[in-house]
MARVO-222085 format. One record per residue (C-alpha): x, y, z. Coordinates in Angstrom, 3 decimals. Layout:
% residues N
+----------+----------+----------+
:     east :    north :       up :
+----------+----------+----------+
:        X :        Y :        Z :
...
+----------+----------+----------+
This chain:
% residues 467
+----------+----------+----------+
:     east :    north :       up :
+----------+----------+----------+
:    1.836 :  -65.143 :  -31.457 :
:    5.264 :  -63.684 :  -30.479 :
:    5.815 :  -61.230 :  -33.536 :
:    2.053 :  -60.390 :  -32.991 :
:    2.497 :  -59.241 :  -29.296 :
:    5.972 :  -57.297 :  -30.363 :
:    3.425 :  -55.355 :  -32.993 :
:    0.980 :  -54.407 :  -30.473 :
:    3.764 :  -53.198 :  -27.786 :
:    5.201 :  -50.841 :  -30.435 :
:    1.430 :  -49.945 :  -31.584 :
:    0.518 :  -48.696 :  -28.350 :
:    3.965 :  -46.645 :  -27.584 :
:    3.691 :  -45.057 :  -31.184 :
:   -0.180 :  -43.976 :  -29.850 :
:    1.484 :  -42.878 :  -26.122 :
:    4.198 :  -41.264 :  -27.780 :
:    1.582 :  -39.918 :  -30.596 :
:   -0.582 :  -38.390 :  -27.253 :
:    2.425 :  -37.322 :  -25.466 :
:    3.443 :  -34.700 :  -28.276 :
:   -0.265 :  -34.017 :  -28.874 :
:   -1.012 :  -32.914 :  -25.051 :
:    2.893 :  -31.272 :  -25.363 :
:    1.797 :  -29.067 :  -28.303 :
:   -1.966 :  -27.795 :  -26.749 :
:    0.437 :  -27.193 :  -23.332 :
:    2.621 :  -24.907 :  -25.478 :
:   -0.308 :  -22.952 :  -27.370 :
:   -3.325 :  -23.337 :  -24.374 :
:   -6.731 :  -21.427 :  -25.847 :
:   -7.880 :  -18.961 :  -23.640 :
:  -11.586 :  -19.791 :  -23.821 :
:  -11.795 :  -16.598 :  -20.967 :
:  -10.911 :  -14.333 :  -23.401 :
:  -12.759 :  -15.664 :  -26.133 :
:  -15.617 :  -12.687 :  -27.379 :
:  -18.756 :  -14.646 :  -27.882 :
:  -20.386 :  -11.472 :  -29.456 :
:  -17.699 :  -11.114 :  -32.736 :
:  -16.828 :  -12.434 :  -35.407 :
:  -13.151 :  -13.161 :  -36.390 :
:  -11.689 :  -13.241 :  -39.723 :
:   -9.101 :  -15.205 :  -40.944 :
:   -5.620 :  -13.514 :  -40.992 :
:   -2.334 :  -13.642 :  -42.389 :
:    0.101 :  -12.878 :  -40.407 :
:    3.270 :  -10.423 :  -41.900 :
:    6.774 :  -10.507 :  -40.416 :
:    6.375 :   -6.567 :  -39.950 :
:    3.459 :   -6.973 :  -38.052 :
:    3.666 :   -5.939 :  -33.767 :
:    2.421 :   -9.492 :  -32.160 :
:    0.841 :   -8.365 :  -28.927 :
:   -0.167 :  -11.311 :  -26.145 :
:   -3.566 :  -10.875 :  -25.371 :
:   -3.504 :  -12.690 :  -21.833 :
:   -0.331 :  -10.429 :  -21.036 :
:   -2.909 :   -7.779 :  -22.305 :
:   -5.168 :   -8.717 :  -19.961 :
:   -3.045 :   -9.000 :  -16.623 :
:   -1.609 :   -5.474 :  -17.901 :
:   -4.820 :   -4.347 :  -18.083 :
:   -5.864 :   -5.351 :  -14.780 :
:   -2.443 :   -3.763 :  -13.647 :
:   -3.910 :   -0.447 :  -14.910 :
:   -7.627 :   -0.257 :  -12.779 :
:   -5.329 :   -1.563 :  -10.218 :
:   -2.969 :    0.913 :   -9.753 :
:   -5.325 :    3.638 :  -10.478 :
:   -7.563 :    2.986 :   -7.877 :
:   -5.306 :    2.944 :   -5.489 :
:   -3.659 :    6.347 :   -6.795 :
:   -7.267 :    7.704 :   -7.136 :
:   -8.072 :    7.312 :   -3.446 :
:   -4.517 :    8.004 :   -2.345 :
:   -4.749 :   11.410 :   -3.736 :
:   -8.101 :   12.071 :   -2.904 :
:   -7.227 :   12.658 :    0.532 :
:   -4.777 :   15.457 :    0.002 :
:   -6.948 :   16.811 :   -3.268 :
:   -7.364 :   20.388 :   -3.414 :
:   -5.551 :   20.818 :    0.261 :
:   -2.524 :   23.364 :   -1.561 :
:   -3.543 :   25.661 :   -4.642 :
:   -1.304 :   28.157 :   -4.110 :
:   -3.287 :   31.530 :   -3.141 :
:   -5.883 :   32.258 :   -6.257 :
:   -8.347 :   35.192 :   -5.249 :
:   -9.604 :   35.028 :   -1.794 :
:   -8.406 :   31.926 :   -1.531 :
:   -5.205 :   31.219 :    0.788 :
:   -3.751 :   27.818 :    1.149 :
:   -0.802 :   28.693 :    2.672 :
:    2.804 :   27.035 :    1.851 :
:    2.582 :   23.666 :   -0.477 :
:    3.278 :   20.294 :    0.989 :
:    6.751 :   18.413 :    1.060 :
:    8.184 :   15.180 :    1.047 :
:    8.055 :   15.835 :    4.613 :
:    4.479 :   15.662 :    4.753 :
:    4.326 :   12.252 :    3.878 :
:    2.678 :    9.876 :    6.721 :
:    1.946 :   13.412 :    8.574 :
:   -1.787 :   15.032 :    9.089 :
:   -3.693 :   15.802 :    6.202 :
:   -4.786 :   19.524 :    6.474 :
:   -8.010 :   20.491 :    5.144 :
:   -9.108 :   21.735 :    1.752 :
:  -10.405 :   24.270 :    0.461 :
:  -14.131 :   23.170 :    0.964 :
:  -13.732 :   22.438 :    4.591 :
:  -12.231 :   22.730 :    7.783 :
:  -11.565 :   19.240 :    8.731 :
:   -9.009 :   16.748 :    7.415 :
:  -10.094 :   14.434 :    4.858 :
:  -13.001 :   11.605 :    5.731 :
:  -10.609 :    9.392 :    3.642 :
:   -7.742 :    9.255 :    5.348 :
:   -6.565 :   11.326 :    8.888 :
:   -2.673 :   11.080 :    7.419 :
:   -1.227 :   11.347 :    4.000 :
:   -0.441 :    8.086 :    3.270 :
:   -1.678 :    5.119 :    0.603 :
:   -5.110 :    4.383 :    1.000 :
:   -5.775 :    0.375 :   -0.032 :
:   -8.984 :   -1.675 :   -0.142 :
:   -8.049 :   -5.537 :    1.035 :
:   -9.242 :   -8.715 :   -0.076 :
:  -13.243 :   -8.915 :    0.340 :
:  -13.261 :   -5.124 :    0.185 :
:  -14.503 :   -2.881 :   -2.772 :
:  -12.993 :    0.068 :   -4.686 :
:  -15.026 :    2.413 :   -4.644 :
:  -15.396 :    4.481 :   -8.171 :
:  -14.224 :    8.166 :   -8.407 :
:  -14.590 :   10.854 :  -11.480 :
:  -10.844 :    9.866 :  -12.635 :
:  -12.203 :    5.775 :  -13.391 :
:  -15.991 :    6.267 :  -13.626 :
:  -16.123 :    7.775 :  -17.011 :
:  -13.529 :    5.968 :  -18.334 :
:  -15.061 :    2.913 :  -17.198 :
:  -18.825 :    4.481 :  -18.767 :
:  -17.027 :    4.736 :  -22.256 :
:  -15.733 :    1.247 :  -21.889 :
:  -19.105 :   -0.077 :  -21.342 :
:  -20.487 :    1.695 :  -24.528 :
:  -17.843 :    0.619 :  -26.367 :
:  -18.942 :   -3.193 :  -25.921 :
:  -22.510 :   -2.014 :  -25.734 :
:  -22.422 :   -0.453 :  -29.113 :
:  -20.241 :   -3.186 :  -30.319 :
:  -18.093 :   -0.471 :  -32.395 :
:  -14.724 :    1.698 :  -31.954 :
:  -15.927 :    4.593 :  -32.566 :
:  -18.353 :    6.252 :  -30.625 :
:  -20.443 :    8.613 :  -32.263 :
:  -22.052 :   11.888 :  -30.932 :
:  -25.584 :   10.182 :  -30.217 :
:  -24.174 :    6.947 :  -28.361 :
:  -21.760 :    9.628 :  -25.968 :
:  -25.060 :   11.421 :  -24.932 :
:  -27.664 :    8.423 :  -24.831 :
:  -24.874 :    7.392 :  -22.338 :
:  -24.409 :   10.150 :  -20.949 :
:  -28.259 :   10.757 :  -20.159 :
:  -28.502 :    7.583 :  -19.198 :
:  -25.131 :    6.665 :  -16.474 :
:  -24.883 :   10.304 :  -14.999 :
:  -27.297 :   11.202 :  -12.519 :
:  -28.997 :   14.866 :  -13.562 :
:  -29.848 :   16.412 :  -10.429 :
:  -28.083 :   15.503 :   -7.112 :
:  -24.258 :   14.893 :   -6.617 :
:  -23.074 :   13.270 :  -10.037 :
:  -19.274 :   13.636 :   -9.291 :
:  -18.974 :   15.946 :  -12.220 :
:  -16.191 :   18.697 :  -12.999 :
:  -16.487 :   22.274 :  -14.427 :
:  -16.855 :   21.270 :  -18.440 :
:  -18.142 :   18.268 :  -18.004 :
:  -20.986 :   19.524 :  -15.989 :
:  -21.757 :   21.648 :  -18.717 :
:  -21.302 :   19.190 :  -21.325 :
:  -24.168 :   17.232 :  -19.231 :
:  -26.320 :   20.463 :  -19.119 :
:  -25.773 :   20.461 :  -22.876 :
:  -27.096 :   16.944 :  -23.560 :
:  -29.988 :   16.937 :  -21.348 :
:  -30.440 :   20.316 :  -23.882 :
:  -30.324 :   18.410 :  -26.919 :
:  -26.918 :   19.176 :  -28.083 :
:  -24.796 :   16.431 :  -29.310 :
:  -21.111 :   15.710 :  -28.878 :
:  -19.176 :   17.611 :  -30.245 :
:  -21.145 :   20.523 :  -29.944 :
:  -20.939 :   20.030 :  -26.058 :
:  -17.446 :   21.214 :  -26.395 :
:  -18.240 :   24.418 :  -29.019 :
:  -16.413 :   27.391 :  -27.042 :
:  -19.484 :   29.166 :  -27.909 :
:  -21.659 :   26.705 :  -25.674 :
:  -19.503 :   25.750 :  -23.241 :
:  -17.046 :   28.538 :  -21.840 :
:  -15.776 :   26.010 :  -19.782 :
:  -13.899 :   23.989 :  -22.643 :
:  -10.782 :   24.633 :  -21.629 :
:  -10.909 :   23.155 :  -18.245 :
:   -9.127 :   20.006 :  -17.086 :
:  -12.082 :   17.522 :  -17.187 :
:  -11.509 :   15.534 :  -20.728 :
:   -7.647 :   15.221 :  -19.310 :
:   -9.174 :   12.735 :  -16.208 :
:  -11.455 :   11.154 :  -18.477 :
:  -10.356 :    9.571 :  -21.683 :
:   -6.279 :    8.413 :  -21.733 :
:   -7.598 :    4.585 :  -21.621 :
:   -8.499 :    4.789 :  -25.332 :
:   -4.573 :    4.896 :  -25.671 :
:   -5.163 :    1.091 :  -24.405 :
:   -7.692 :    0.782 :  -26.781 :
:   -5.007 :    0.881 :  -29.541 :
:   -2.044 :   -0.581 :  -28.686 :
:    1.114 :    0.262 :  -30.489 :
:   -1.094 :    2.306 :  -32.675 :
:   -1.452 :    5.823 :  -31.213 :
:   -2.949 :    6.950 :  -34.462 :
:   -6.067 :    4.602 :  -34.084 :
:   -6.262 :    5.923 :  -30.472 :
:   -6.186 :    9.270 :  -31.111 :
:   -9.092 :    8.152 :  -33.794 :
:  -11.219 :    6.243 :  -31.135 :
:  -10.607 :    9.369 :  -28.296 :
:  -11.075 :   12.176 :  -30.696 :
:  -14.913 :   12.551 :  -29.950 :
:  -15.225 :   11.575 :  -26.225 :
:  -12.001 :   14.119 :  -25.568 :
:  -13.891 :   17.294 :  -27.532 :
:  -17.390 :   16.201 :  -25.766 :
:  -15.352 :   18.234 :  -23.225 :
:  -12.334 :   19.790 :  -24.139 :
:  -11.073 :   22.199 :  -26.994 :
:   -7.649 :   23.603 :  -28.038 :
:   -4.869 :   22.959 :  -24.707 :
:   -7.416 :   21.116 :  -23.035 :
:   -7.831 :   18.464 :  -25.962 :
:   -3.380 :   18.355 :  -26.818 :
:   -2.965 :   17.369 :  -23.352 :
:   -5.282 :   14.497 :  -22.942 :
:   -3.956 :   13.946 :  -26.647 :
:   -0.976 :   13.384 :  -24.648 :
:   -2.312 :   10.740 :  -22.042 :
:   -3.612 :    9.047 :  -24.951 :
:   -0.608 :    8.784 :  -27.381 :
:    1.601 :    7.962 :  -24.178 :
:   -1.028 :    4.786 :  -23.174 :
:   -0.900 :    3.584 :  -27.110 :
:    2.587 :    3.448 :  -27.017 :
:    3.377 :    1.951 :  -23.629 :
:    2.680 :   -1.263 :  -25.906 :
:    5.604 :   -0.662 :  -27.911 :
:    8.484 :    0.512 :  -26.180 :
:   11.465 :   -0.623 :  -25.851 :
:   11.558 :   -4.156 :  -23.533 :
:   15.097 :   -3.401 :  -22.626 :
:   15.124 :    0.168 :  -20.841 :
:   14.949 :    0.949 :  -17.221 :
:   11.099 :    2.115 :  -16.238 :
:   12.606 :    5.191 :  -16.168 :
:   13.767 :    5.628 :  -19.621 :
:   10.678 :    4.010 :  -20.883 :
:    8.596 :    7.128 :  -19.106 :
:   11.054 :    9.564 :  -20.644 :
:   10.793 :    8.390 :  -24.315 :
:    7.003 :    7.638 :  -23.875 :
:    6.977 :   11.606 :  -22.513 :
:    9.041 :   12.738 :  -25.267 :
:    7.274 :   10.953 :  -28.215 :
:    3.811 :   12.312 :  -26.937 :
:    5.096 :   15.800 :  -26.440 :
:    5.409 :   16.129 :  -29.959 :
:    1.552 :   16.353 :  -30.757 :
:    1.550 :   19.449 :  -28.602 :
:    1.853 :   22.590 :  -30.798 :
:    5.183 :   24.363 :  -30.818 :
:    3.744 :   27.635 :  -29.654 :
:    0.788 :   26.425 :  -27.075 :
:    1.146 :   26.951 :  -23.703 :
:    0.845 :   23.403 :  -23.150 :
:    3.990 :   22.610 :  -24.736 :
:    5.880 :   25.435 :  -23.131 :
:    4.876 :   24.103 :  -19.953 :
:    6.072 :   20.472 :  -20.912 :
:    9.541 :   21.903 :  -22.017 :
:    9.420 :   24.107 :  -19.035 :
:    9.079 :   21.177 :  -16.017 :
:   11.701 :   19.203 :  -18.088 :
:   14.072 :   22.132 :  -17.867 :
:   13.369 :   22.345 :  -14.613 :
:   14.110 :   18.618 :  -13.284 :
:   17.359 :   18.297 :  -15.957 :
:   18.445 :   21.151 :  -13.617 :
:   18.736 :   19.324 :  -10.841 :
:   16.429 :   21.515 :   -8.826 :
:   14.210 :   19.369 :   -6.475 :
:   10.408 :   18.555 :   -6.586 :
:    9.207 :   20.632 :   -4.509 :
:   10.997 :   23.970 :   -6.476 :
:   10.110 :   22.747 :   -9.539 :
:    6.485 :   22.602 :   -8.277 :
:    6.825 :   26.015 :   -6.598 :
:    8.812 :   27.592 :   -9.872 :
:    5.512 :   26.142 :  -11.837 :
:    2.887 :   27.755 :   -9.357 :
:    4.553 :   31.170 :   -9.723 :
:    5.334 :   31.034 :  -13.736 :
:    1.914 :   29.920 :  -14.763 :
:   -1.022 :   30.609 :  -12.056 :
:    0.851 :   33.843 :  -10.307 :
:    2.165 :   35.457 :  -13.507 :
:    0.326 :   33.619 :  -16.173 :
:    2.783 :   33.731 :  -18.683 :
:    2.994 :   31.814 :  -22.123 :
:   -0.828 :   32.461 :  -22.624 :
:   -2.175 :   30.378 :  -19.845 :
:   -4.381 :   31.709 :  -17.630 :
:   -6.160 :   30.276 :  -14.448 :
:   -9.474 :   31.705 :  -14.730 :
:  -12.938 :   29.971 :  -14.872 :
:  -16.070 :   31.200 :  -16.246 :
:  -17.596 :   29.957 :  -13.285 :
:  -16.650 :   33.084 :  -10.567 :
:  -18.286 :   30.598 :   -7.806 :
:  -15.673 :   27.580 :   -8.592 :
:  -13.727 :   27.679 :   -6.169 :
:  -10.199 :   25.493 :   -7.554 :
:  -11.126 :   25.333 :  -10.936 :
:   -8.279 :   25.548 :  -13.495 :
:   -7.852 :   25.819 :  -16.723 :
:   -5.807 :   21.898 :  -18.302 :
:   -2.669 :   23.512 :  -17.761 :
:   -1.600 :   23.502 :  -14.089 :
:   -2.644 :   19.996 :  -13.301 :
:   -0.823 :   19.426 :  -16.806 :
:    2.453 :   20.840 :  -15.000 :
:    2.091 :   19.249 :  -11.828 :
:    1.426 :   15.907 :  -13.415 :
:    5.396 :   16.068 :  -15.122 :
:    6.830 :   17.111 :  -12.001 :
:    5.144 :   13.673 :  -10.450 :
:    6.185 :   11.492 :  -13.673 :
:   10.156 :   13.235 :  -14.408 :
:   10.915 :   13.461 :  -10.401 :
:    9.342 :    9.815 :   -9.931 :
:   11.688 :    8.513 :  -12.269 :
:    9.674 :    5.389 :  -13.237 :
:    8.755 :    4.269 :   -9.510 :
:    5.502 :    3.940 :   -9.206 :
:    4.988 :    4.063 :   -5.598 :
:    7.238 :    7.291 :   -5.773 :
:    5.754 :    9.124 :   -8.603 :
:    2.104 :    8.419 :   -6.410 :
:    3.496 :   10.435 :   -3.185 :
:    4.930 :   13.188 :   -5.357 :
:    1.955 :   13.633 :   -7.099 :
:   -0.493 :   13.365 :   -3.810 :
:    2.362 :   15.854 :   -2.093 :
:    2.363 :   18.368 :   -5.411 :
:   -0.928 :   20.083 :   -4.683 :
:   -4.390 :   20.963 :   -6.911 :
:   -6.185 :   18.223 :   -7.748 :
:   -3.722 :   15.687 :   -6.521 :
:   -5.519 :   12.637 :   -7.236 :
:   -5.888 :   13.508 :  -11.453 :
:   -2.091 :   13.165 :  -11.971 :
:   -2.043 :   10.499 :   -9.750 :
:   -4.558 :    7.968 :  -11.243 :
:   -3.483 :    9.004 :  -14.720 :
:    0.585 :    8.191 :  -14.061 :
:   -0.080 :    4.848 :  -11.476 :
:   -2.843 :    3.392 :  -14.106 :
:    0.235 :    3.722 :  -17.250 :
:    2.710 :    2.557 :  -14.960 :
:    0.231 :   -0.212 :  -13.768 :
:   -0.530 :   -1.349 :  -17.238 :
:    2.924 :   -1.289 :  -17.875 :
:    4.087 :   -3.714 :  -14.813 :
:    1.148 :   -6.056 :  -14.834 :
:   -1.178 :   -7.448 :  -11.861 :
:    1.711 :   -8.893 :  -10.310 :
:    3.893 :   -5.988 :  -10.633 :
:    2.032 :   -3.575 :   -9.200 :
:    1.614 :   -6.119 :   -6.289 :
:    5.114 :   -6.539 :   -5.375 :
:    5.804 :   -2.668 :   -5.844 :
:    3.930 :   -2.447 :   -3.386 :
:    4.269 :   -6.060 :   -1.429 :
:    0.919 :   -7.228 :   -0.672 :
:   -2.161 :   -8.000 :   -2.357 :
:   -5.635 :   -6.004 :   -2.928 :
:   -9.401 :   -5.804 :   -3.382 :
:  -10.164 :   -6.404 :   -6.529 :
:  -13.835 :   -5.549 :   -6.372 :
:  -15.158 :   -2.435 :   -7.865 :
:  -18.256 :   -0.477 :   -7.544 :
:  -19.165 :    2.002 :  -10.721 :
:  -22.597 :    2.881 :   -8.814 :
:  -20.663 :    5.152 :   -6.025 :
:  -20.767 :    7.544 :   -8.837 :
:  -22.636 :    6.217 :  -11.774 :
:  -25.885 :    4.523 :  -12.255 :
:  -27.864 :    1.762 :  -14.929 :
:  -24.960 :   -0.394 :  -14.943 :
:  -25.268 :   -4.275 :  -14.699 :
:  -25.012 :   -6.495 :  -11.579 :
:  -26.004 :   -3.677 :   -9.262 :
:  -23.436 :   -1.651 :  -10.421 :
:  -20.482 :   -4.200 :   -9.132 :
:  -17.482 :   -5.284 :  -11.475 :
:  -14.110 :   -6.576 :  -10.918 :
:  -10.650 :   -6.033 :  -12.184 :
:  -10.266 :   -9.456 :  -14.083 :
:  -13.986 :   -8.898 :  -15.924 :
:  -13.103 :   -4.955 :  -16.693 :
:   -9.515 :   -6.323 :  -18.245 :
:  -11.216 :   -8.991 :  -20.168 :
:  -13.931 :   -6.389 :  -21.564 :
:  -11.030 :   -4.438 :  -22.589 :
:   -9.473 :   -7.473 :  -24.017 :
:  -12.521 :   -7.527 :  -26.368 :
:  -12.507 :   -3.923 :  -27.442 :
:   -9.466 :   -4.501 :  -28.459 :
:  -10.254 :   -7.356 :  -30.863 :
:  -12.493 :   -5.138 :  -32.463 :
:   -9.940 :   -2.622 :  -33.040 :
:   -7.328 :   -4.264 :  -34.366 :
:   -9.050 :   -6.296 :  -37.106 :
:  -11.845 :   -3.337 :  -37.888 :
:   -9.842 :   -0.043 :  -37.416 :
:   -5.988 :   -1.081 :  -38.042 :
:   -6.941 :   -4.109 :  -40.673 :
:   -4.489 :   -6.297 :  -38.376 :
:   -5.462 :  -10.378 :  -36.886 :
:   -6.494 :  -11.488 :  -34.193 :
:   -5.197 :  -15.798 :  -33.600 :
:   -7.671 :  -17.238 :  -30.943 :
:   -5.197 :  -20.096 :  -30.824 :
:   -1.919 :  -18.884 :  -30.240 :
:   -3.851 :  -16.055 :  -28.302 :
:   -2.050 :  -13.172 :  -30.084 :
:   -2.754 :   -9.851 :  -31.821 :
:   -0.844 :   -9.012 :  -35.346 :
:   -1.006 :   -5.452 :  -35.849 :
:    0.360 :   -4.075 :  -38.648 :
:    3.044 :   -1.563 :  -38.180 :
:    2.746 :    1.571 :  -39.345 :
:    4.608 :    4.713 :  -39.877 :
:    1.737 :    7.460 :  -38.103 :
:    2.011 :   10.916 :  -37.837 :
:    0.986 :   12.105 :  -34.815 :
:    2.575 :   15.866 :  -34.337 :
:    0.524 :   19.043 :  -34.049 :
:   -2.884 :   18.585 :  -32.627 :
:   -5.591 :   20.621 :  -34.101 :
:   -8.542 :   22.679 :  -33.220 :
:  -11.162 :   20.579 :  -34.580 :
+----------+----------+----------+
């Protein structure tokens, strides 16, 4: 009996050790069931040593940071949107804002005699826990494209799918929060045209306006570390409204967002930003005004002048003197403040370079630089928010924020009455990347390890074409 008792104790000990080892193994590699796409068939994949490995769970947190920071910056930038655009035609907006105007009373924009209804002072705009972020034109079409990719179960939207999405989700007649080329494209779709015809210069004379750079940078996040794939995914959405410089500038933003997943993590945030911008600038054709404008703003930054001086010199060179082939003119003579894509691009570079990797400082400079001030702030805050993740954004501001988002403030016909959350929006983005990794990159999705295996490729992203 004594030997039998010893054997039983030994067996029990072995069982407990085995159970603990099993639990420990499960805890090391837990399956996050919230990130499993039930509508997607996952293929087996044999990882290679050269593959880029990215955590799906961490990427979801980064996408949350993207949406959160973009909304903070979008709403903060709306306070000064079109307050200061220089002197153009009959519009005289006085001297541009400077850093001393932060925290001071907001001044009227070109469409109003009153300060902003959002905030009477130029300061950060937040939504607290329990409140709701409203959609605006710097976030809502990106949201729509994400929805269309999921709804159509594809990585590459067709022209017909884009047209159907625009006609369903964008109001046709009443206030619909569309800018110049976007509105022209919608009108063409209503008349039966299909992208990319909607940006054909013969049909859409506004093809060089700023519109596409507001709406397409998210495609870079749908193809992490593979800008070649992101450019393919973004090609038709960009050319729904843009050609030439307007398209190249939009691609610049897309490339930066994609490469954010392969930038050297040992670099400072400032060095990361400068590397991303340098890589993406190779997309701009050498003789284009967009490349010359990029070089001009970079030279201003490296010369040591203040950001206000750089902004003023940008205004003088391109809006007043219209050098390097840039012209601010719009085909819409009654459209106050309608600018070709370059001036917003230049303004965004001022805030990017001089912000030096600091999220709050980048937003501040973008808000005060002028023109369509919510556009550059939303773009760069979204990129930096992605790189920092949700917790990083909250730490930067020392607080938490609302996570609900109402797409129906500006768009229509979405599920759940238009209400969504950043967590849900981030998870949907992960599902899109699942498909892109497997179908567009020939990579793999490992649900047990909860990672993507992305084949590393030497890709050519230089010199955008007119097509």
